[in-house]
C-alpha positions in Angstrom: 18.1 26.3 -51.9 21.0 25.6 -49.5 18.8 25.7 -46.5 16.3 23.4 -48.2 19.0 20.9 -49.1 20.3 21.0 -45.5 16.8 20.4 -44.1 16.1 17.5 -46.5 19.4 15.7 -45.8 19.3 16.2 -42.1 15.6 15.4 -41.5 15.9 11.6 -41.7 19.1 11.6 -39.7 17.5 13.7 -37.0 14.4 11.5 -36.7 16.6 8.4 -36.5 18.8 9.9 -33.8 15.9 11.2 -31.8 14.1 7.9 -32.0 17.3 6.1 -31.0 17.8 8.4 -28.0 14.2 8.1 -26.8 14.2 4.3 -27.1 17.4 4.0 -25.0 16.0 6.5 -22.4 12.8 4.4 -22.2 14.8 1.3 -21.6 17.1 3.0 -19.1 20.2 2.5 -21.1 21.2 5.9 -22.5 24.8 5.3 -21.4 25.2 2.9 -24.3 24.7 5.8 -26.7 27.3 7.9 -25.0 29.9 5.1 -25.1 30.0 5.7 -28.9 32.0 8.9 -29.3 31.0 9.1 -32.9 27.3 9.3 -31.8 28.2 12.0 -29.4 29.9 14.2 -32.0 27.2 13.4 -34.4 24.7 14.9 -31.9 27.0 18.0 -31.4 27.1 18.4 -35.2 23.4 18.4 -35.4 23.2 21.1 -32.7 24.6 23.7 -35.1 22.0 22.9 -37.8 19.1 25.3 -37.9 16.8 22.5 -39.1 16.9 21.0 -35.6 14.6 22.7 -33.2 15.8 23.9 -29.8 13.6 21.4 -28.0 15.4 18.4 -29.7 18.8 20.0 -29.0 17.9 20.4 -25.3 16.9 16.8 -25.3 20.4 15.8 -26.6 22.0 17.9 -23.9 20.0 16.3 -21.1 21.1 12.8 -22.2 24.7 14.0 -22.4 24.4 15.6 -18.9 23.0 12.4 -17.3 25.6 9.9 -18.7 28.5 11.8 -20.2 30.5 12.3 -17.0 30.3 8.5 -16.2 31.1 7.2 -19.6 33.5 9.6 -21.4 37.2 9.9 -20.5 39.0 13.1 -19.8 40.1 13.7 -23.4 36.7 13.2 -24.8 35.2 15.5 -22.2 37.8 18.2 -23.2 36.7 17.9 -26.9 33.0 17.8 -26.1 33.3 20.9 -23.8 35.2 22.8 -26.6 32.4 22.0 -29.0 29.8 23.1 -26.5 31.6 26.4 -26.0 31.6 27.0 -29.7 27.9 26.3 -30.0 27.2 28.6 -27.1 29.0 31.5 -28.8 27.0 30.8 -32.0 23.7 31.0 -30.2 24.5 33.6 -27.5 23.1 36.5 -29.4 19.7 34.9 -30.2 16.8 35.8 -28.0 14.8 32.6 -28.5 17.5 30.2 -27.3 17.5 30.9 -23.5 16.4 27.4 -22.4 18.8 25.8 -24.8 21.7 28.0 -23.6 21.0 27.3 -19.9 20.9 23.6 -20.5 24.2 23.9 -22.5 25.9 25.6 -19.6 24.5 23.1 -17.1 25.7 20.2 -19.3 29.2 21.6 -19.7 29.5 22.3 -16.0 28.2 18.8 -15.1 30.7 17.1 -17.5 33.7 19.0 -16.0 32.6 18.6 -12.4 32.0 14.8 -12.7 35.5 14.4 -14.2 38.0 12.8 -11.7 40.7 15.2 -12.6 39.1 18.4 -13.7 40.8 19.6 -16.9 42.2 23.1 -16.4 41.9 24.6 -19.9 38.2 23.7 -20.5 37.4 24.9 -16.9 39.1 28.2 -17.5 37.2 28.6 -20.8 33.9 27.7 -19.1 34.5 30.2 -16.3 35.3 32.9 -18.9 32.0 32.2 -20.7 30.0 32.0 -17.4 31.4 35.3 -16.2 30.9 37.0 -19.5 27.2 36.1 -19.1 27.0 37.0 -15.4 28.9 40.3 -15.9 25.9 41.8 -17.7 24.5 43.3 -14.6 20.9 44.5 -14.7 20.3 43.1 -18.2 16.6 42.3 -17.9 16.5 40.3 -21.2 18.8 37.5 -19.9 17.9 37.3 -16.2 17.4 33.5 -16.3 20.6 32.9 -18.2 22.6 35.0 -15.7 21.0 33.1 -12.8 21.9 29.8 -14.4 25.5 31.0 -15.0 25.8 32.0 -11.3 24.6 28.6 -10.2 27.1 26.9 -12.5 29.9 28.9 -11.0 28.6 27.9 -7.5 28.9 24.3 -8.5 32.4 24.8 -9.8 33.4 26.6 -6.6 31.9 23.9 -4.3 33.6 21.1 -6.3 37.0 22.9 -6.6 37.2 25.4 -3.7 39.2 28.5 -4.6 38.5 28.3 -8.3 36.5 31.6 -8.2 38.3 33.4 -5.4 40.0 36.1 -7.6 36.6 37.2 -8.9 35.5 38.3 -5.4 35.9 42.0 -6.1 33.9 41.8 -9.3 31.2 39.7 -7.5 31.0 42.4 -4.7 30.4 45.0 -7.4 27.8 42.9 -9.1 26.0 42.3 -5.9 25.8 46.0 -5.1 24.7 46.9 -8.6 22.1 44.3 -9.4 18.5 45.3 -8.9 16.6 42.2 -10.1 15.9 38.9 -8.4 19.2 37.6 -9.9 20.9 39.5 -7.0 20.4 36.5 -4.7 22.3 34.2 -7.2 25.2 36.6 -7.1 25.1 36.7 -3.3 25.0 32.9 -3.1 28.1 32.7 -5.3 29.9 35.5 -3.3 29.0 33.9 0.0 30.5 30.5 -1.2 33.7 32.2 -2.3 34.1 34.2 0.9 33.5 31.1 3.0 36.3 29.2 1.2 38.6 32.3 1.6 37.9 32.6 5.3 38.5 28.9 5.9 41.5 28.8 3.6 39.8 26.0 1.7 40.9 25.4 -1.9 43.7 25.1 -4.4 45.8 28.3 -4.3 47.9 27.2 -7.2 44.9 26.8 -9.5 45.7 28.6 -12.8 42.0 29.2 -13.4 42.1 33.0 -12.9 41.1 36.0 -15.0 44.8 36.6 -15.8 45.6 32.9 -16.2 48.7 33.2 -14.1 49.4 31.1 -11.0 49.8 32.7 -7.6 51.6 31.1 -4.7 49.9 30.0 -1.5 51.8 32.7 0.5 50.4 35.4 -1.9 46.9 34.1 -1.3 47.3 34.1 2.5 48.5 37.7 2.4 45.6 38.6 0.2 43.1 37.0 2.5 44.6 38.4 5.7 44.8 41.8 4.2 41.2 41.7 3.0 39.5 40.7 6.2 38.0 44.2 6.3 36.6 43.5 2.8 35.1 40.3 4.0 33.4 42.0 6.9 32.2 44.7 4.5 30.7 42.2 2.1 29.1 40.2 4.9 27.6 43.3 6.4 26.2 44.4 3.1 24.6 40.9 2.5 23.0 41.0 6.0 21.7 44.5 5.5 19.8 43.3 2.4 18.9 39.9 3.6 15.2 40.7 3.7 14.9 40.7 -0.1 16.0 37.0 -0.4 13.6 34.1 -0.6 13.5 31.8 2.5 15.0 28.8 0.6 17.9 30.9 -0.8 18.4 32.6 2.5 19.2 29.3 4.1 22.0 28.5 1.7 23.4 32.0 2.1 23.3 32.1 5.9 25.0 28.7 6.2 27.9 30.0 4.1 28.0 33.2 6.1 28.0 31.2 9.4 31.1 29.4 8.1 32.7 32.7 7.4 32.0 34.0 10.9 33.4 30.8 12.5 36.6 31.2 10.6 36.9 35.0 11.0 37.5 36.1 14.7 37.1 39.7 13.7 33.5 39.2 12.7 31.1 38.9 15.6 28.1 36.5 15.5 25.9 39.4 16.6 25.8 40.4 12.9 23.0 37.8 12.6 20.9 39.3 15.5 18.8 41.8 13.5 17.8 39.1 11.1 16.9 36.7 13.9 14.8 39.3 15.7 13.1 40.3 12.5 12.0 36.7 11.8 11.3 35.7 15.4 7.6 35.4 14.8 7.8 33.5 11.6 6.0 30.3 10.9 7.9 29.5 7.7 9.9 26.3 8.3 12.9 27.5 6.3 13.3 30.7 8.3 12.6 29.0 11.6 15.2 26.4 10.8 17.9 28.9 10.1 17.1 30.9 13.2 17.3 27.8 15.4 20.5 26.7 13.6 22.2 30.1 14.3 21.0 30.1 17.9 22.4 26.6 18.6 25.6 27.3 16.6 26.3 30.5 18.6 24.5 29.7 21.9 24.7 32.6 24.3 26.5 34.9 21.8 23.6 36.3 19.8 20.3 36.2 21.7 19.9 37.0 25.4 18.2 34.6 27.8 14.9 36.4 27.6 15.0 36.5 23.8 15.8 32.8 23.6 12.8 32.1 25.9 10.7 34.2 23.5 12.0 32.1 20.6 10.9 28.9 22.4 7.4 30.3 23.0 7.1 31.2 19.3 8.1 27.6 18.5 5.5 26.2 20.8 2.9 28.5 19.2 3.8 27.2 15.8 3.4 23.6 17.0 -0.1 24.3 18.3 -1.2 26.4 15.3 -4.0 24.5 13.6 -3.7 26.5 10.3 -0.2 25.1 9.7 0.0 21.7 7.9 0.6 18.7 10.2 3.9 17.9 8.5 5.3 21.4 9.3 3.9 21.2 12.9 5.7 17.9 13.3 9.0 19.4 12.1 8.6 22.3 14.6 7.9 19.8 17.4 11.0 17.8 16.6 13.1 21.0 16.9 11.5 21.8 20.2 12.1 18.3 21.4 15.8 18.8 20.6 15.9 21.7 23.0 14.2 19.6 25.7 17.0 17.0 25.4 19.8 19.4 25.9 21.9 19.3 29.1 21.0 21.8 31.8 24.7 23.0 32.0 24.4 24.8 28.6 21.8 27.3 29.8 20.0 26.3 33.0 17.5 29.2 32.9 16.4 28.6 29.3 16.2 24.8 29.7 14.3 25.1 33.0 11.9 27.5 31.3 11.4 25.0 28.4 10.7 22.0 30.6 8.7 23.7 33.3 6.7 26.4 31.6 6.4 25.5 27.9 6.3 21.7 27.6 2.9 21.5 29.3 1.4 23.7 26.5 2.0 20.7 24.3 -0.9 18.6 25.6 -2.4 16.8 22.6 -5.7 17.8 21.3 -8.3 16.0 19.1 -7.3 18.1 16.1 -3.7 16.8 16.2 -2.7 14.0 13.8 -1.6 10.6 15.2 2.1 11.3 14.5 1.8 14.7 16.2 0.1 13.0 19.2 3.1 10.7 19.5 5.6 13.6 19.2 3.8 15.6 21.9 3.6 12.7 24.3 7.3 12.0 23.7 8.2 15.6 24.5 6.1 15.6 27.7 7.8 12.4 28.6 11.2 13.9 28.2 10.3 16.9 30.3 8.7 14.9 33.1 10.8 14.6 36.2 9.4 12.3 38.9 12.2 13.2 41.3 10.9 16.8 41.6 8.5 18.0 44.2 5.6 18.0 41.7 6.6 14.6 40.3 3.2 13.0 41.0 1.3 15.8 39.3 3.6 15.7 36.3 3.1 11.9 36.1 -0.7 12.3 36.2 -0.6 14.9 33.5 1.7 12.7 31.4 -0.7 9.8 31.7 -3.7 12.0 30.9 -2.0 12.9 27.6 -2.7 9.4 26.4 -6.5 9.7 26.8 -7.3 10.4 23.2 -5.0 7.7 21.8 -6.5 5.1 24.2 -10.0 6.1 23.3 -9.2 6.0 19.6 -7.6 2.6 19.9 -10.5 1.1 21.9 -13.1 2.6 19.5 -11.5 1.8 16.2 -8.9 -1.0 16.7 -6.9 0.5 13.9 -3.4 -0.9 13.7 -1.6 2.4 13.2 -3.3 4.1 16.2 -2.5 1.1 18.4 1.2 1.1 17.3 1.3 4.8 18.2 -0.2 4.2 21.6 2.3 1.4 22.4 5.2 3.5 21.2 4.2 6.2 23.7 3.7 3.6 26.5 7.1 2.1 25.8 8.9 5.5 25.9 7.1 6.3 29.2 7.9 2.9 30.7 11.6 3.1 29.6 12.1 6.6 31.1 9.9 6.4 34.2 9.5 2.9 35.5 6.9 3.1 38.3 4.0 1.0 39.6 1.4 3.6 38.5 2.6 3.4 35.0 2.7 -0.4 35.0 -0.9 -0.4 36.4 -2.1 1.9 33.5 -0.3 -0.3 31.0 -1.9 -3.4 32.3 -5.4 -1.9 32.1 -4.7 -0.7 28.5 -3.4 -4.1 27.4 -6.3 -6.0 28.9 -8.8 -3.6 27.3 -7.2 -3.9 23.9 -6.9 -7.7 24.1 -10.6 -8.1 25.1 -11.9 -5.8 22.4 -9.5 -6.5 19.6 -7.8 -9.9 19.8 -6.2 -9.2 16.4 -3.9 -6.7 18.1 -2.4 -9.4 20.3 0.8 -9.7 18.3 1.3 -6.0 18.8 0.7 -6.2 22.6 3.2 -9.1 22.9 5.8 -7.3 20.8 5.5 -4.4 23.2 6.0 -6.7 26.1 9.1 -8.2 24.5 10.5 -4.7 24.0 9.8 -3.9 27.6 11.6 -7.0 28.7 14.6 -6.4 26.4 15.0 -2.8 27.6 14.6 -3.2 31.3 16.9 -5.2 33.5 14.1 -5.8 36.0 11.4 -8.1 34.6 8.8 -7.4 37.3 6.8 -5.1 35.1 6.9 -7.5 32.2 5.8 -10.4 34.3 3.0 -8.5 35.9 1.6 -7.4 32.5 2.0 -10.9 31.0 0.4 -12.6 34.0 -2.6 -10.3 33.8 -3.1 -11.0 30.1 -2.7 -14.7 30.8 -5.4 -14.7 33.5 -7.7 -12.7 31.2 -7.4 -15.3 28.5 -8.1 -18.1 31.0 -11.3 -16.2 32.1 -12.6 -16.0 28.6 -15.2 -18.4 27.3 -14.2 -21.2 25.0 -16.5 -19.9 22.3 -14.7 -16.5 22.3 -11.3 -18.2 22.2 -12.3 -20.5 19.3 -13.5 -17.5 17.2 -10.0 -15.9 17.5 -7.9 -18.7 18.7 -4.8 -17.7 16.7 -4.5 -14.6 18.9 -5.6 -15.9 22.3 -3.4 -19.0 22.1 -0.4 -16.7 21.2 -0.7 -15.2 24.7 -0.8 -18.7 26.3 2.3 -19.7 24.2 4.2 -16.6 25.4 3.2 -17.2 29.0 4.3 -20.9 28.7 7.8 -19.7 28.0 8.0 -18.2 31.5 8.9 -20.5 34.3 7.2 -18.1 36.8 3.8 -18.8 35.4 2.3 -22.2 36.2 1.1 -24.1 33.2 -1.4 -26.2 35.1 -4.3 -23.8 34.6 -3.3 -23.4 30.9 -3.5 -27.2 30.3 -6.9 -27.5 31.9 -8.2 -24.6 29.9 -6.9 -25.9 26.6 -8.5 -29.2 27.4 -11.9 -27.5 27.8 -11.2 -25.6 24.5 -10.5 -28.9 22.7 -13.7 -30.4 24.1 -15.7 -27.4 23.0 -14.1 -27.5 19.5 -15.0 -31.2 19.2 -18.7 -30.5 20.1 -18.8 -27.6 17.5 -16.9 -29.6 14.9 -14.1 -27.0 14.7 -11.1 -29.2 15.0 -9.1 -27.5 12.2 -5.5 -27.9 11.3 -4.7 -24.3 12.3 -6.3 -24.8 15.8 -4.4 -28.1 16.3 -1.1 -26.4 15.4 -1.7 -23.5 17.7 -2.5 -25.9 20.6 0.6 -28.0 19.9 2.7 -24.9 19.8 1.6 -24.1 23.4 2.3 -27.7 24.5 5.8 -27.5 23.0 6.6 -24.3 24.9 5.3 -26.0 28.1 7.5 -29.1 27.6 10.5 -26.9 26.9 10.2 -24.6 29.9 8.4 -26.5 32.7 8.8 -29.8 34.6 6.1 -32.3 33.7 5.7 -33.6 37.3 2.8 -31.4 38.3 1.0 -31.4 34.9 1.5 -35.0 33.8 -2.2 -36.0 33.9 -3.6 -32.8 32.4 -1.0 -32.7 29.6 -1.5 -36.3 28.8 -5.3 -35.9 28.6 -4.9 -32.9 26.3 -2.5 -34.8 24.0 -4.8 -37.8 23.9 -7.9 -35.7 23.0 -5.9 -34.0 20.3 -4.8 -37.3 18.8 -8.4 -38.7 18.9 -10.4 -35.8 17.5 -8.1 -33.9 15.1 -8.2 -35.8 11.8 -5.2 -34.2 10.1 -2.4 -36.6 9.9 0.2 -33.9 10.7 -1.6 -33.0 13.9 -2.0 -36.6 15.0 1.6 -37.4 14.4 2.9 -34.4 16.4 0.5 -35.1 19.2 1.5 -38.8 19.3 5.2 -37.7 19.2 4.7 -35.3 22.2 2.7 -38.0 24.0 5.6 -40.5 23.5 8.0 -38.0 24.9 5.8 -37.2 27.9 5.3 -40.9 28.8 8.8 -42.3 27.9 11.4 -39.6 28.6 12.7 -37.5 31.4 12.3 -33.7 31.4 15.9 -33.1 30.4 15.6 -35.6 27.5 12.5 -33.9 26.3 14.1 -30.5 26.3 17.1 -31.9 24.4 14.9 -33.3 21.7 12.7 -30.3 21.3 15.4 -27.6 21.7 16.1 -25.3 18.8 19.4 -27.0 18.1 17.5 -30.2 17.2 15.1 -28.3 14.8 17.9 -27.5 12.3 18.3 -31.0 11.0 21.0 -32.1 13.5 18.8 -34.8 15.1 19.8 -38.4 14.4 17.8 -41.7 14.5 19.6 -42.7 17.7 18.1 -39.6 19.4 14.7 -41.2 19.4 15.8 -44.9 19.6 15.1 -45.0 23.4 11.7 -43.2 23.0 9.8 -44.6 20.1 9.5 -48.2 19.0 10.3 -49.4 15.5 13.3 -50.2 13.3 16.0 -47.6 12.7 16.2 -48.6 9.1 14.6 -46.4 6.5 11.7 -48.2 4.9 11.4 -48.5 1.1 8.9 -46.2 -0.4 6.5 -47.4 -3.1 7.0 -45.5 -6.4 4.0 -43.5 -7.5 3.2 -43.4 -11.3 1.1 -40.7 -12.8 -1.3 -41.5 -15.7 -1.5 -38.7 -18.2 -4.7 -40.0 -19.8 -7.8 -40.7 -17.6 -8.9 -44.3 -17.3 -12.0 -43.8 -15.2 -15.4 -42.1 -15.8 -16.5 -40.1 -12.8 -20.1 -38.9 -13.3 -22.4 -37.2 -10.7 -25.8 -38.7 -10.2 -27.4 -36.6 -7.5 -27.1 -34.9 -4.1 -29.0 -35.5 -0.9 -28.6 -33.5 2.3 -28.4 -35.2 5.7 -29.2 -33.5 9.1 -27.9 -34.8 12.4 -28.4 -33.3 15.9 -26.9 -34.4 19.2 -29.8 -33.0 21.2 -33.5 -32.8 20.6 -35.1 -29.4 20.2 -38.6 -28.0 20.1 -39.0 -24.4 19.1 -41.0 -22.3 21.6 -40.5 -18.8 20.1 -37.1 -18.3 21.7 -34.7 -17.4 18.9 -31.7 -17.3 21.2 -32.1 -20.9 22.2 -32.7 -21.8 18.6 -29.4 -20.2 17.5 -27.5 -22.1 20.2 -29.2 -25.3 19.0 -28.0 -24.6 15.4 -24.4 -24.8 16.6 -25.0 -28.5 17.5 -26.7 -29.3 14.1 -24.5 -31.2 11.6 -25.3 -30.9 8.0 -23.7 -33.0 5.3 -24.1 -33.1 1.5 -24.1 -36.7 0.2 -23.1 -36.6 -3.5 -23.7 -39.8 -5.4 -21.3 -40.5 -8.3 -21.1 -43.3 -10.8 -17.6 -44.7 -11.4 -16.7 -46.8 -14.4 -13.6 -47.9 -16.2 -13.1 -46.5 -19.7 -12.7 -49.0 -22.6 -9.3 -47.5 -23.5 -7.9 -48.4 -20.0 -4.8 -50.6 -20.1 -5.8 -52.3 -16.8 -8.3 -55.1 -16.4 -8.5 -54.9 -12.6 -7.9 -52.2 -10.1 -7.0 -52.9 -6.5 -7.3 -50.7 -3.4 -8.9 -47.9 -5.4 -9.2 -44.7 -3.4 -11.0 -41.5 -4.4 -9.5 -38.3 -3.0 -11.4 -34.9 -3.1 -9.1 -31.9 -2.3 -11.5 -30.0 -0.1 -10.9 -26.5 1.4 -11.2 -25.2 5.0 -14.9 -24.5 4.4 -15.7 -28.0 3.3 -14.7 -31.1 5.2 -14.7 -34.5 3.7 -16.3 -36.9 6.2 -14.3 -39.9 5.0 -12.4 -41.0 2.0 -14.1 -43.2 -0.6 -12.5 -46.7 -1.1 -13.1 -49.6 -3.4 -11.4 -52.9 -2.7 -11.4 -54.2 -6.3 -12.9 -53.1 -9.6 -13.0 -54.9 -12.9 -13.2 -53.4 -16.4 -16.9 -53.9 -16.8 -17.9 -53.0 -13.2 -20.0 -49.9 -12.4 -19.8 -48.5 -8.9 -22.1 -46.0 -7.2 -20.0 -44.1 -4.6 -21.0 -41.4 -2.2 -18.8 -38.4 -1.4 -19.9 -36.8 1.9 -19.0 -33.2 2.5 -19.7 -31.1 5.5 -19.8 -27.4 4.7 -19.3 -24.8 7.4 -20.4 -21.9 5.2 -22.8 -21.8 2.2 -20.3 -20.9 -0.5 -20.2 -22.6 -3.9 -17.0 -24.5 -4.6 -15.2 -26.7 -7.0 -12.7 -29.4 -5.8 -10.0 -31.2 -7.7 -10.6 -35.0 -7.6 -8.1 -37.8 -8.2 -8.0 -41.6 -8.0 -5.2 -43.8 -6.7 -5.0 -47.6 -7.1 -2.7 -50.5 -7.3 -2.2 -52.9 -10.3 -1.7 -56.6 -10.2 2.1 -55.9 -10.3 1.8 -54.0 -7.0 2.7 -50.7 -8.7 0.8 -47.7 -7.5 -0.9 -45.3 -10.0 -2.9 -42.1 -9.7 -4.9 -40.1 -12.3 -7.1 -37.0 -12.3 -10.9 -37.1 -12.4 -13.5 -34.5 -13.2 -13.9 -31.9 -10.5 -16.5 -32.4 -7.7 -18.7 -29.3 -7.8 -21.0 -27.7 -5.3 -23.2 -25.1 -7.1 -25.4 -22.5 -5.5 -28.5 -24.5 -6.2 -27.0 -27.4 -4.3 -26.8 -25.3 -1.2 -30.5 -24.4 -1.3 -31.8 -27.1 1.1 -35.4 -27.7 2.4 -35.7 -26.7 6.0 -35.4 -29.7 8.4 -38.8 -29.3 10.1 -38.6 -32.7 11.8 -35.7 -31.6 13.9 -37.5 -28.6 15.4 -40.9 -30.3 16.0 -43.0 -27.9 14.0 -46.0 -28.6 11.8 -48.8 -26.8 9.9 -49.5 -23.3 11.2 -46.5 -23.4 13.5 -44.2 -23.2 10.5 -45.6 -19.8 9.4 -45.2 -18.5 13.0 -41.6 -19.7 13.0 -41.0 -18.0 9.6 -42.4 -14.7 11.0 -40.2 -14.9 14.1 -37.1 -15.8 12.1 -37.8 -12.9 9.6 -38.2 -10.4 12.4 -35.0 -11.7 14.1 -32.9 -11.4 10.9 -34.2 -8.0 9.8 -34.0 -6.6 13.3 -30.2 -7.1 13.6 -28.2 -3.9 13.8 -25.1 -5.6 12.5 -25.3 -6.3 8.7 -23.1 -9.4 9.1 -25.7 -11.0 11.4 -28.8 -10.1 9.3 -29.5 -8.3 6.1 -32.6 -7.5 4.0 -32.9 -6.8 0.3 -35.4 -6.5 -2.5 -35.5 -7.8 -6.1 -38.0 -7.1 -8.8 -38.8 -9.9 -11.3 -40.9 -9.9 -14.4 -41.5 -13.7 -14.5 -44.9 -15.1 -13.6 -45.7 -16.2 -10.0 -46.5 -19.7 -11.1 -42.9 -20.2 -12.3 -41.5 -19.3 -8.9 -44.1 -21.5 -7.1 -43.1 -24.4 -9.3 -39.4 -23.9 -8.8 -39.7 -23.3 -5.0 -42.4 -25.8 -4.2 -40.2 -27.7 -1.7 -39.5 -24.4 0.2 -43.0 -23.0 0.4 -45.0 -22.3 3.6 -48.8 -22.1 3.8 -51.4 -22.5 1.1 -50.8 -19.0 -0.3 -47.3 -20.0 -1.5 -45.9 -16.5 -1.1 -43.4 -17.3 1.8 -40.4 -19.5 1.3 -37.8 -20.7 3.8 -34.5 -22.2 2.6 -31.9 -23.7 4.8 -28.2 -22.9 4.0 -25.6 -25.2 5.5 -24.4 -25.3 8.1 -26.6 -22.9 10.2 -27.9 -20.1 8.0 -31.2 -19.2 6.4 -32.5 -17.6 3.2 -36.1 -16.2 3.4 -38.3 -15.0 0.5 -41.6 -13.1 0.5 -43.2 -12.7 -2.9 -45.8 -10.0 -3.8 -47.5 -9.3 -7.1 -47.4 -5.7 -8.2 -49.1 -5.0 -11.6 -47.0 -7.0 -14.1 -44.0 -7.6 -11.8 -43.1 -9.6 -8.8 -41.5 -8.0 -5.8 -39.3 -10.5 -3.9 -38.2 -9.5 -0.4 -35.1 -11.2 0.7 -33.7 -11.8 4.3 -30.6 -13.7 5.2 -28.2 -14.1 8.1 -25.3 -14.8 5.7 -24.8 -11.5 3.8 -22.1 -12.9 1.5 -24.6 -15.1 -0.3 -26.5 -12.1 -1.8 -24.5 -11.9 -5.0 -25.3 -15.5 -5.7 -29.0 -14.9 -4.8 -29.1 -12.0 -7.3 -27.6 -14.1 -10.1 -29.9 -17.0 -9.3 -33.0 -14.8 -9.4 -31.9 -13.2 -12.7 -31.6 -16.7 -14.2 -35.2 -17.5 -13.1 -36.4 -14.2 -14.6 -35.1 -15.1 -18.1 
């Protein structure tokens, strides 16, 4: 009955506490619970209840471990620790509470270790409990609990060195008697205690001893000095049995033993030699690390020169071993690279062997990861000595190590691979600055720029690093000049396709006074003229060109380029329709024609870009008043007052040159670049009856187009009365056949000269709007010639190896053929009405071939704009319904 009553009364409280804890843990605020001491002791009270399962108790302890040391004060920690000790004694004899007891010891240790001033009495009690657990040597039933107790004592000893030093004899006995895997936990604790003894590290006056009686510093020193033989005996015993330890635990033990040897002149470092020779051929990273650590820590005292050379050969073998994971191989390589960077004075024979005999076994292979490639090339770079007799051969071998990275960059254009390649080039250039290396770098940069312009920022960043690192800028200028000349030799069409990268090279070269800008200005003028003919005068292109011009004005005199630069700015003003581009070009043109070079540099310098420029700065350059004009206030109407309704759409085709198709698809594709296609959308505009205006003046319709659609001109109405109805045409020039929807607004002035604007319904371009009849009159084809043209175009599109240039697909429909013939009547070719040609603005095609198969229609599709296929599929599905 009692147990039942306890369970019933505690059940609700337990659930509430557990829910509260888990809620705060999920929110990341468990410390708020610990701040309430009543809540902490309430948890401790529940830990002695049998109704609470050990999993919930363990959860309580973890929360207390995470936040207790940061929140509770010393007094509270003392009380909490005392309660935990009582709980431990209550559950110590139970066999099913091992996990709970381990977490309890960890929590108590964490609370005391995190305390700023470790309380002595609770620490003494904790050590007594921990040792009572650890003293049960060879007790198989509590192996995990004894291991946990040893680790807790290790933490106490590391936090308060010397706190465990009087237990050393008992620890030595436990180490010798233990026969289970817990032995390495005893050894770890013993090694830590011996290290602090040998280094005289700790608090000799600490009262935390088995006898709880303080001993003086002098007594401790006598004990340590008199027990040096005991230390040697313990260290020797540990080393004799080191083969039974796991690699990870062996690292911790040997680091402590190394500290003992360094502080004990009577113990020779050769005590580690059997272990090092035993694990010489290992490929375990932990073991190899400790061997290399001991060798470097006691260089020349443990291994002989021949043994150290053997160790280096083993390390190189591990680096080249394909069965080892790439991450471990990279770690081995970094260790080997550390040896290559050592000074020759330390051991000339070993270092010479490493650089001359072993480094060239690290030539990269195709099975090496990219990071391993970079590491191997860096190691070869360190070992290469151009001053030696074989310097030319070593340089050739070093450059040949880049072959795979170069090929991978040229074939894939992947950014990570390119970064790795340029890291290697930079390291080689920084260490060995020679003409042969510069020639190789120039060839690589030119190849990368021609094949992958998108990597241009990476190439320029590499050049900037070369310039910042080297005092001599000859190599930098040679590489930049070669890239600059390569851009100038490229066709205007290639540059326009990737202008944001090509013009970045011209902008960088314009910053250098040694590179003449005359050829750059002439080339940019040809690019602008070609952009005008192709109708590609975008805002981004204009800004890129103006950025090059600004760099030229800042870094070069205008005397030799005045005419060419003026023509370029004039063309930019005339043909780029963005107001921002026109204003900048006009401003630069005014500077060019009205100011001296020094004045231009002062105006365009970086100091002027931060807002420090004044009106007087431009007073001598640009005409106009210096007074700020009054700006008209713009009022927004929340309710629409205009009705904007679409009436129809009509395509318009214009070509600058006449063309007659003669079965030459290449000439036909070039002619398409000169064809201009516009969509003329007719709208009806009326004023709503609820409008508060009777007359609107200077009405302007604005369509917010995208980069793909260009509005030929804005729509304006001089005056509109309440009962007027206007038919207005919005002309859009698409560059790609993508459906779109554009926000539309109206701006007008009232009779009071106030300016208003309001939103209108969106201007939409659907997929069906983009299906245009083919402009046969522009290619001079009639009758049977149309079918021949269709066949040639079909073969051209379906024969393309690149899917982005031509793609073929098939769709099966269940609708009758007559329905398609009726829907596609304006696209049909020939009397059979099974072939259909659709023109997609601005220069693309959509071709259909329809065949009847039993009760279905098989529609074969070919297009040179693959992104349109999802819309085609949706469109055909609508026809099939």
